[in-house]
N, CA, C and O atoms as a DFTB+ gen file, in Angstrom:
416 C
 N C O
     1  1     -41.550     -20.348     -41.485
     2  2     -42.707     -21.332     -41.416
     3  2     -44.011     -20.770     -41.004
     4  3     -44.130     -20.075     -39.994
     5  1     -44.989     -21.076     -41.795
     6  2     -45.982     -20.376     -41.166
     7  2     -46.571     -21.015     -39.654
     8  3     -46.322     -22.049     -39.035
     9  1     -47.436     -19.899     -39.419
    10  2     -47.984     -20.400     -38.079
    11  2     -49.548     -20.938     -38.161
    12  3     -50.136     -21.594     -37.301
    13  1     -49.959     -20.564     -39.192
    14  2     -51.449     -21.013     -39.645
    15  2     -51.420     -21.339     -41.321
    16  3     -50.666     -20.866     -42.172
    17  1     -52.431     -22.241     -41.457
    18  2     -52.335     -22.786     -42.610
    19  2     -53.881     -23.042     -42.971
    20  3     -54.585     -23.346     -42.007
    21  1     -54.416     -22.973     -44.048
    22  2     -55.946     -23.565     -44.449
    23  2     -55.917     -25.384     -44.228
    24  3     -55.049     -26.257     -44.238
    25  1     -57.189     -25.327     -44.064
    26  2     -57.381     -27.041     -43.711
    27  2     -58.044     -27.241     -45.029
    28  3     -58.422     -28.411     -45.085
    29  1     -58.324     -26.623     -46.051
    30  2     -59.138     -26.983     -47.187
    31  2     -58.362     -27.090     -48.217
    32  3     -58.669     -26.465     -49.233
    33  1     -56.946     -28.063     -48.192
    34  2     -56.005     -28.022     -48.953
    35  2     -56.389     -29.412     -50.123
    36  3     -55.960     -29.543     -51.270
    37  1     -57.473     -30.465     -49.243
    38  2     -57.622     -31.760     -49.976
    39  2     -59.157     -31.854     -49.711
    40  3     -59.592     -32.424     -48.710
    41  1     -60.081     -31.186     -50.788
    42  2     -61.271     -31.375     -50.484
    43  2     -61.921     -33.327     -50.265
    44  3     -62.757     -33.732     -49.457
    45  1     -61.305     -33.968     -51.096
    46  2     -61.147     -35.557     -51.127
    47  2     -61.281     -36.333     -49.996
    48  3     -62.103     -37.218     -49.754
    49  1     -60.189     -35.809     -49.195
    50  2     -59.955     -36.456     -47.840
    51  2     -59.171     -37.668     -48.039
    52  3     -59.303     -38.592     -47.236
    53  1     -58.195     -37.783     -49.237
    54  2     -57.390     -38.833     -49.511
    55  2     -56.337     -38.776     -50.161
    56  3     -56.342     -38.108     -51.195
    57  1     -55.222     -39.407     -49.777
    58  2     -53.821     -39.138     -50.374
    59  2     -53.288     -40.242     -50.346
    60  3     -53.526     -41.101     -49.496
    61  1     -52.282     -40.378     -51.537
    62  2     -52.006     -41.689     -52.004
    63  2     -50.186     -41.486     -51.550
    64  3     -49.463     -40.679     -52.134
    65  1     -49.826     -42.167     -50.699
    66  2     -48.138     -41.852     -50.429
    67  2     -47.263     -42.188     -51.430
    68  3     -47.343     -43.185     -52.147
    69  1     -46.243     -41.143     -51.468
    70  2     -45.477     -41.116     -52.341
    71  2     -44.112     -41.572     -52.171
    72  3     -43.787     -41.233     -51.033
    73  1     -43.186     -42.153     -52.719
    74  2     -41.790     -42.257     -52.525
    75  2     -41.128     -41.148     -51.591
    76  3     -41.405     -40.014     -51.983
    77  1     -40.538     -41.177     -50.757
    78  2     -39.912     -40.064     -50.024
    79  2     -40.801     -39.338     -48.872
    80  3     -40.365     -38.632     -47.962
    81  1     -41.718     -39.572     -49.048
    82  2     -42.561     -38.810     -48.333
    83  2     -42.797     -39.008     -46.834
    84  3     -42.808     -40.198     -46.519
    85  1     -43.002     -38.087     -45.760
    86  2     -42.664     -38.441     -44.132
    87  2     -44.404     -38.044     -43.376
    88  3     -45.303     -37.473     -43.994
    89  1     -44.450     -38.323     -42.556
    90  2     -46.046     -37.988     -41.843
    91  2     -45.641     -36.407     -41.741
    92  3     -46.589     -35.660     -41.981
    93  1     -44.570     -35.848     -41.470
    94  2     -44.738     -34.518     -41.374
    95  2     -44.464     -33.870     -42.501
    96  3     -44.604     -32.650     -42.419
    97  1     -44.166     -34.232     -43.383
    98  2     -44.456     -33.539     -44.869
    99  2     -45.586     -33.747     -45.448
   100  3     -45.852     -32.881     -46.282
   101  1     -46.413     -34.621     -45.320
   102  2     -47.840     -35.151     -45.903
   103  2     -48.523     -34.101     -45.016
   104  3     -49.251     -33.316     -45.622
   105  1     -48.398     -33.918     -43.438
   106  2     -49.181     -33.304     -42.989
   107  2     -49.157     -31.141     -43.166
   108  3     -49.996     -30.241     -43.219
   109  1     -47.934     -31.244     -43.189
   110  2     -47.522     -29.775     -43.668
   111  2     -48.186     -29.666     -45.295
   112  3     -48.805     -28.658     -45.636
   113  1     -48.031     -30.497     -45.963
   114  2     -48.621     -30.424     -47.616
   115  2     -50.373     -29.762     -47.466
   116  3     -50.827     -28.715     -47.927
   117  1     -51.062     -30.842     -46.641
   118  2     -52.404     -30.716     -46.295
   119  2     -52.795     -29.698     -45.387
   120  3     -53.890     -29.158     -45.544
   121  1     -52.017     -29.353     -44.422
   122  2     -52.448     -28.651     -43.318
   123  2     -53.245     -29.321     -42.100
   124  3     -54.162     -28.781     -41.482
   125  1     -52.767     -30.487     -41.893
   126  2     -53.648     -31.270     -41.224
   127  2     -52.782     -32.033     -39.826
   128  3     -51.552     -32.086     -39.864
   129  1     -53.297     -32.411     -39.024
   130  2     -52.630     -32.553     -37.397
   131  2     -52.175     -33.980     -37.788
   132  3     -52.878     -34.698     -38.499
   133  1     -50.881     -34.396     -37.261
   134  2     -50.236     -36.103     -37.406
   135  2     -50.829     -36.716     -36.673
   136  3     -51.027     -37.869     -37.056
   137  1     -51.413     -36.346     -35.310
   138  2     -52.419     -37.128     -34.442
   139  2     -53.714     -37.817     -35.069
   140  3     -54.077     -38.968     -34.828
   141  1     -54.487     -36.703     -36.107
   142  2     -55.472     -37.234     -36.671
   143  2     -55.323     -38.025     -37.976
   144  3     -56.046     -38.864     -38.513
   145  1     -54.270     -37.537     -38.274
   146  2     -53.520     -38.520     -39.430
   147  2     -53.681     -40.247     -38.905
   148  3     -54.522     -41.025     -39.355
   149  1     -52.747     -40.540     -37.958
   150  2     -52.150     -41.504     -37.257
   151  2     -53.668     -42.208     -36.812
   152  3     -54.028     -43.362     -37.043
   153  1     -54.407     -41.154     -36.119
   154  2     -55.790     -41.911     -35.411
   155  2     -57.134     -42.477     -36.687
   156  3     -58.142     -43.149     -36.468
   157  1     -56.698     -41.968     -37.820
   158  2     -57.870     -42.173     -38.660
   159  2     -57.045     -43.479     -39.455
   160  3     -57.846     -44.290     -39.920
   161  1     -55.909     -43.750     -39.640
   162  2     -55.377     -44.423     -40.464
   163  2     -55.099     -45.720     -39.461
   164  3     -54.874     -46.756     -40.087
   165  1     -55.075     -45.845     -37.983
   166  2     -54.460     -46.604     -37.349
   167  2     -53.045     -46.948     -37.442
   168  3     -52.504     -48.037     -37.249
   169  1     -52.595     -45.942     -37.738
   170  2     -50.776     -46.161     -38.260
   171  2     -50.014     -46.384     -36.922
   172  3     -50.427     -45.920     -35.859
   173  1     -48.911     -47.101     -37.033
   174  2     -47.960     -47.312     -36.149
   175  2     -46.693     -47.273     -36.661
   176  3     -45.714     -47.417     -35.929
   177  1     -46.614     -47.108     -37.746
   178  2     -45.703     -46.583     -38.704
   179  2     -46.082     -45.751     -40.006
   180  3     -47.234     -45.730     -40.441
   181  1     -45.113     -45.124     -40.545
   182  2     -45.592     -44.699     -41.776
   183  2     -45.461     -45.450     -42.758
   184  3     -44.408     -46.035     -43.013
   185  1     -46.705     -45.548     -43.563
   186  2     -47.071     -46.832     -44.716
   187  2     -46.077     -46.594     -45.952
   188  3     -45.575     -45.531     -46.315
   189  1     -45.944     -47.766     -46.450
   190  2     -45.028     -47.909     -47.777
   191  2     -46.014     -46.667     -48.848
   192  3     -47.119     -46.191     -48.587
   193  1     -45.083     -46.397     -50.142
   194  2     -45.476     -45.770     -51.254
   195  2     -47.064     -46.413     -52.118
   196  3     -47.097     -47.584     -52.496
   197  1     -47.661     -45.947     -52.224
   198  2     -48.711     -46.440     -52.750
   199  2     -49.915     -46.708     -52.196
   200  3     -50.888     -47.078     -52.853
   201  1     -49.907     -46.504     -50.759
   202  2     -51.062     -46.736     -49.596
   203  2     -51.691     -45.609     -49.728
   204  3     -51.014     -44.585     -49.631
   205  1     -53.170     -45.492     -49.988
   206  2     -53.955     -44.692     -49.552
   207  2     -54.459     -44.477     -48.183
   208  3     -54.854     -45.395     -47.465
   209  1     -54.431     -43.200     -47.837
   210  2     -54.480     -42.713     -46.356
   211  2     -55.767     -41.811     -46.213
   212  3     -56.019     -40.937     -47.043
   213  1     -56.323     -41.988     -45.455
   214  2     -57.406     -40.815     -44.935
   215  2     -57.064     -39.832     -44.531
   216  3     -56.441     -39.995     -43.481
   217  1     -57.162     -38.599     -44.893
   218  2     -57.027     -37.230     -44.136
   219  2     -58.038     -36.885     -43.512
   220  3     -59.089     -37.298     -44.001
   221  1     -58.132     -36.162     -42.435
   222  2     -59.299     -35.540     -41.660
   223  2     -60.103     -34.211     -42.306
   224  3     -59.396     -33.540     -43.058
   225  1     -61.117     -33.863     -42.169
   226  2     -62.157     -33.275     -42.944
   227  2     -61.392     -32.065     -42.166
   228  3     -60.651     -32.172     -41.189
   229  1     -61.833     -30.697     -42.978
   230  2     -61.331     -29.622     -42.459
   231  2     -62.207     -29.211     -40.969
   232  3     -63.403     -29.446     -40.801
   233  1     -61.524     -28.713     -40.215
   234  2     -62.344     -28.683     -38.760
   235  2     -61.757     -27.700     -37.974
   236  3     -61.867     -27.718     -36.748
   237  1     -61.081     -26.759     -38.637
   238  2     -60.661     -25.644     -37.916
   239  2     -59.200     -24.694     -38.986
   240  3     -59.148     -24.274     -40.142
   241  1     -58.468     -24.708     -38.106
   242  2     -56.912     -24.195     -38.581
   243  2     -55.894     -25.216     -38.296
   244  3     -56.374     -26.046     -37.524
   245  1     -54.716     -25.476     -38.604
   246  2     -53.728     -26.130     -38.166
   247  2     -52.942     -25.129     -37.310
   248  3     -53.041     -24.071     -37.931
   249  1     -52.106     -24.882     -36.045
   250  2     -51.661     -24.077     -35.694
   251  2     -50.166     -25.089     -35.293
   252  3     -50.049     -26.246     -34.890
   253  1     -49.199     -24.044     -35.618
   254  2     -47.747     -24.753     -35.479
   255  2     -47.351     -23.916     -34.048
   256  3     -47.140     -22.704     -33.999
   257  1     -47.295     -25.001     -32.723
   258  2     -47.070     -24.207     -31.787
   259  2     -45.393     -23.835     -31.535
   260  3     -44.385     -24.537     -31.604
   261  1     -45.561     -22.720     -31.284
   262  2     -43.997     -21.769     -30.946
   263  2     -43.137     -22.056     -29.562
   264  3     -43.777     -22.452     -28.587
   265  1     -41.857     -21.889     -29.457
   266  2     -41.116     -22.389     -28.314
   267  2     -42.019     -21.306     -26.926
   268  3     -42.533     -20.217     -27.181
   269  1     -42.014     -21.665     -26.153
   270  2     -42.509     -20.998     -24.820
   271  2     -44.294     -20.594     -24.726
   272  3     -44.863     -19.878     -23.902
   273  1     -44.822     -21.296     -25.806
   274  2     -46.032     -21.199     -25.757
   275  2     -46.718     -22.237     -24.559
   276  3     -45.824     -23.041     -24.298
   277  1     -47.560     -22.457     -23.980
   278  2     -48.446     -23.144     -22.907
   279  2     -49.633     -23.308     -23.632
   280  3     -50.142     -22.597     -24.499
   281  1     -50.118     -24.752     -22.948
   282  2     -51.643     -24.942     -23.420
   283  2     -52.662     -24.123     -22.994
   284  3     -53.766     -24.262     -23.522
   285  1     -52.457     -23.081     -21.919
   286  2     -53.269     -21.912     -21.966
   287  2     -52.957     -20.973     -22.493
   288  3     -53.878     -20.186     -22.712
   289  1     -51.870     -20.655     -22.856
   290  2     -51.698     -19.431     -24.042
   291  2     -52.244     -20.099     -25.468
   292  3     -52.580     -19.489     -26.483
   293  1     -52.238     -20.938     -25.333
   294  2     -52.490     -21.262     -27.029
   295  2     -53.886     -21.343     -26.919
   296  3     -54.498     -20.650     -27.732
   297  1     -54.875     -22.323     -25.752
   298  2     -56.479     -21.996     -25.805
   299  2     -57.014     -20.744     -25.849
   300  3     -58.089     -20.464     -26.380
   301  1     -56.032     -19.736     -25.114
   302  2     -56.390     -18.441     -25.054
   303  2     -56.263     -17.599     -26.294
   304  3     -56.876     -16.536     -26.391
   305  1     -55.675     -17.941     -27.006
   306  2     -55.211     -17.316     -28.458
   307  2     -56.273     -17.547     -29.599
   308  3     -56.478     -16.807     -30.561
   309  1     -56.917     -18.750     -29.281
   310  2     -57.760     -19.292     -30.022
   311  2     -59.134     -19.430     -29.564
   312  3     -60.086     -19.721     -30.289
   313  1     -59.178     -19.179     -28.178
   314  2     -60.830     -18.698     -27.517
   315  2     -61.210     -20.194     -27.322
   316  3     -62.398     -20.419     -27.552
   317  1     -60.387     -21.372     -26.909
   318  2     -60.704     -22.660     -26.471
   319  2     -60.534     -22.905     -25.163
   320  3     -59.722     -22.420     -24.375
   321  1     -61.672     -23.983     -24.955
   322  2     -61.001     -24.554     -23.701
   323  2     -60.347     -25.848     -23.861
   324  3     -60.505     -26.534     -24.871
   325  1     -59.463     -26.258     -22.670
   326  2     -58.670     -27.082     -22.271
   327  2     -59.017     -28.302     -23.098
   328  3     -58.406     -28.979     -23.925
   329  1     -60.678     -28.337     -22.363
   330  2     -61.171     -29.572     -22.836
   331  2     -61.741     -30.092     -24.466
   332  3     -61.825     -31.224     -24.944
   333  1     -62.081     -28.704     -25.062
   334  2     -62.021     -28.339     -26.701
   335  2     -60.896     -28.861     -27.423
   336  3     -60.911     -29.624     -28.390
   337  1     -59.702     -28.237     -26.695
   338  2     -58.281     -28.650     -27.358
   339  2     -58.388     -30.072     -27.201
   340  3     -58.719     -30.680     -28.219
   341  1     -58.193     -30.720     -26.198
   342  2     -58.205     -32.060     -26.060
   343  2     -58.994     -33.079     -27.209
   344  3     -58.458     -33.935     -27.913
   345  1     -60.191     -32.762     -27.166
   346  2     -61.063     -33.521     -28.272
   347  2     -60.654     -33.123     -29.770
   348  3     -61.014     -33.910     -30.646
   349  1     -59.980     -32.046     -30.131
   350  2     -59.537     -31.907     -31.083
   351  2     -58.367     -32.584     -31.672
   352  3     -58.205     -33.096     -32.780
   353  1     -57.467     -32.439     -30.488
   354  2     -56.173     -32.876     -30.961
   355  2     -55.668     -34.516     -30.001
   356  3     -54.615     -35.099     -30.258
   357  1     -56.534     -34.942     -29.069
   358  2     -56.478     -36.519     -28.904
   359  2     -55.742     -36.094     -27.405
   360  3     -55.997     -36.819     -26.444
   361  1     -54.692     -34.738     -27.184
   362  2     -54.162     -34.957     -25.711
   363  2     -54.210     -33.539     -25.630
   364  3     -54.961     -32.832     -26.301
   365  1     -53.185     -33.050     -24.582
   366  2     -53.005     -31.507     -24.103
   367  2     -51.324     -31.556     -23.988
   368  3     -50.855     -30.578     -23.406
   369  1     -50.553     -32.349     -24.363
   370  2     -49.375     -32.216     -24.551
   371  2     -48.866     -31.463     -25.915
   372  3     -49.174     -31.901     -27.024
   373  1     -47.985     -30.182     -25.721
   374  2     -47.375     -29.245     -26.375
   375  2     -45.836     -29.288     -26.448
   376  3     -45.159     -29.496     -25.441
   377  1     -45.333     -29.097     -27.596
   378  2     -44.097     -29.094     -27.737
   379  2     -43.469     -28.141     -28.788
   380  3     -44.192     -28.376     -29.756
   381  1     -42.667     -27.311     -29.155
   382  2     -42.462     -26.656     -30.529
   383  2     -42.680     -27.055     -31.455
   384  3     -42.131     -28.155     -31.510
   385  1     -43.262     -26.821     -32.450
   386  2     -43.291     -27.038     -33.592
   387  2     -44.423     -28.333     -34.103
   388  3     -44.566     -28.870     -35.202
   389  1     -45.107     -28.542     -32.821
   390  2     -46.564     -29.374     -32.923
   391  2     -47.307     -28.793     -33.784
   392  3     -47.317     -27.570     -33.927
   393  1     -48.075     -29.668     -34.512
   394  2     -49.237     -29.101     -35.281
   395  2     -50.100     -29.774     -34.605
   396  3     -50.098     -30.989     -34.407
   397  1     -51.170     -28.660     -34.087
   398  2     -52.279     -28.838     -33.183
   399  2     -53.895     -28.221     -34.169
   400  3     -53.605     -27.208     -34.805
   401  1     -54.743     -28.460     -34.279
   402  2     -55.875     -28.295     -34.515
   403  2     -56.535     -26.831     -33.780
   404  3     -56.446     -26.598     -32.575
   405  1     -56.976     -26.233     -34.441
   406  2     -57.699     -25.061     -33.412
   407  2     -58.559     -24.513     -34.017
   408  3     -58.592     -24.773     -35.220
   409  1     -59.652     -23.496     -33.447
   410  2     -60.806     -22.803     -34.276
   411  2     -60.275     -21.839     -35.198
   412  3     -59.327     -21.152     -34.817
   413  1     -60.726     -21.685     -36.321
   414  2     -60.740     -20.868     -37.223
   415  2     -61.026     -19.294     -36.717
   416  3     -61.063     -18.379     -37.539
């Protein structure tokens, strides 16, 4: 799996949900944070096919948290404060394979 991906996959910032799609697959496709998609669209459950979703604008890179990484190590790796990390991601909770927004 890629650790970094470009956040410029969808310049229009819109996506129509397709049959069989999941939040994870959508976020992987466009390299966006799951938290941001949920926040932008007020989601409580993944919507049905045909629903138009807003996608976050490019705001850095999406990074996939690796096993053993901590908030401190991720922030140091990308020269970010914990406050900046929280502002980009909505919280500071990390777990392996979580996709988070970091500086480019």
